[in-house]
C-alpha positions as CSV (number, residue, x, y, z in Angstrom):
1,R,1.1,-4.0,18.5
2,N,4.1,-2.7,21.0
3,M,6.3,-0.9,18.3
4,Q,2.9,0.6,17.5
5,L,1.7,1.5,20.9
6,Q,5.7,2.5,21.4
7,R,6.1,5.0,18.5
8,N,2.6,6.5,18.4
9,G,0.8,6.0,21.8
10,T,-2.0,4.1,20.0
11,L,-2.7,1.0,17.3
12,N,-1.5,1.9,13.8
13,S,-5.6,1.2,13.3
14,R,-6.2,4.2,15.4
15,L,-4.3,7.0,13.9
16,T,-5.6,10.1,13.5
17,H,-5.0,12.5,10.5
18,Q,-2.4,14.1,11.8
19,Q,-0.2,11.0,12.8
20,I,-0.8,9.1,10.0
21,D,1.0,12.3,8.1
22,A,3.6,12.3,10.6
23,V,4.2,8.2,11.0
24,C,3.2,7.5,7.4
25,G,4.8,9.4,5.5
26,L,5.8,8.1,1.7
27,E,8.6,8.6,-0.9
28,E,7.9,11.2,-3.6
29,S,8.0,7.9,-6.1
30,D,5.6,6.2,-3.9
31,R,3.4,9.4,-3.0
32,L,2.6,9.5,-6.9
33,L,2.1,5.7,-7.1
34,L,-0.7,5.6,-4.1
35,Q,-2.2,8.8,-6.3
36,Q,-2.3,7.0,-9.5
37,A,-4.0,4.0,-7.4
38,M,-6.3,6.1,-6.2
39,N,-7.2,7.3,-9.4
40,K,-7.6,4.2,-10.9
41,L,-9.8,2.8,-8.1
42,Q,-11.7,6.0,-8.0
43,L,-10.9,5.9,-3.7
44,S,-12.1,8.4,-1.4
45,A,-9.6,10.0,0.9
46,R,-10.8,8.0,3.9
47,A,-9.9,4.9,1.9
48,Y,-6.7,7.3,1.5
49,H,-6.0,7.4,4.9
50,R,-6.7,3.0,5.4
51,I,-4.5,2.6,2.7
52,L,-1.4,4.2,4.4
53,K,-2.3,2.8,8.0
54,L,-2.5,-0.4,6.6
55,A,0.9,0.2,5.0
56,R,1.9,0.9,8.1
57,T,1.3,-2.0,9.8
58,I,2.9,-4.1,7.2
59,A,6.1,-1.8,7.3
60,D,6.0,-2.7,11.1
61,M,5.4,-6.6,10.6
62,D,8.4,-6.7,8.2
63,E,10.2,-3.9,11.1
64,A,11.0,-1.1,8.3
65,Q,11.2,2.4,9.5
66,N,9.4,4.0,6.6
67,I,6.8,2.5,3.9
68,R,8.1,1.5,1.1
69,T,7.1,0.4,-2.5
70,Q,6.7,-3.1,-1.7
71,H,4.4,-2.3,1.7
72,L,2.0,-0.7,-0.5
73,M,1.9,-3.4,-2.9
74,D,1.1,-5.8,-0.5
75,R,-1.7,-3.8,0.9
76,F,-3.2,-3.9,-2.2
77,I,-2.7,-7.5,-3.2
78,F,-3.9,-8.1,0.1
79,Q,-7.0,-6.4,-0.5
80,S,-7.6,-8.0,-4.2
81,V,-7.5,-11.9,-1.6
82,I,-10.4,-10.2,0.2
83,S,-12.1,-8.7,-2.6
84,P,-11.9,-10.8,-5.2
85,G,-14.2,-8.6,-7.7
86,L,-12.1,-5.8,-7.3
87,K,-9.2,-7.2,-10.2
88,I,-6.7,-5.4,-8.5
89,N,-3.9,-7.0,-11.1
90,Q,-5.8,-5.7,-14.0
91,L,-6.0,-2.1,-12.4
92,L,-2.6,-1.7,-11.0
93,F,-0.1,-3.4,-12.3
94,S,2.1,-3.9,-15.9
95,S,2.2,-7.5,-17.3
96,C,5.4,-9.1,-16.6
97,C,7.1,-8.9,-19.4
98,K,8.6,-12.1,-21.0
99,T,7.9,-15.0,-18.4
100,G,4.3,-13.8,-18.8
101,H,3.3,-14.4,-14.6
102,D,1.2,-12.4,-13.1
103,P,1.8,-10.3,-10.3
104,P,2.6,-10.9,-7.3
105,N,4.7,-13.8,-8.8
106,C,6.1,-11.2,-11.5
107,H,9.8,-10.9,-11.2
108,L,9.7,-7.4,-11.9
109,T,8.5,-4.7,-9.6
110,P,5.4,-3.7,-10.2
111,K,4.2,-0.6,-12.1
112,L,0.7,0.9,-12.5
113,T,-0.1,0.8,-16.5
114,P,-0.7,4.0,-18.0
C-alpha cells in the first residue's frame, strides 16, 4: 500500500485512466498478449483497466518496477480460481509440450492458443 500511495498518491484500485496509462505501461509483447486475451474472452474496456490495475498490484507485491508477462498471467490465473466456470486455461494457454501439465504447473511460458 505504501508503495502505491508514494507512487500514485492513491491505491491502484482507484487509479484514473490517465494514471493507469502512466504507471501500467506494458512491453509490446505483453500488450499484444493482453489484446489477444481481451478478444478471446470478449472483455470490455472497463475490464481492460481492471486487469491492468490488478497486474500493477501483483507487480508491486513482486517489488517490480514494471508489469511483466508473469504479472498478467497471474492475474488471469487468479481470475480462473475465483471464477472456475471461466475455463481460463482452455481459453488462454497452449497445452504444455511433453509433460502434459496444465498451466500454471506447466514448465513453459504460457502462450495464447491460435
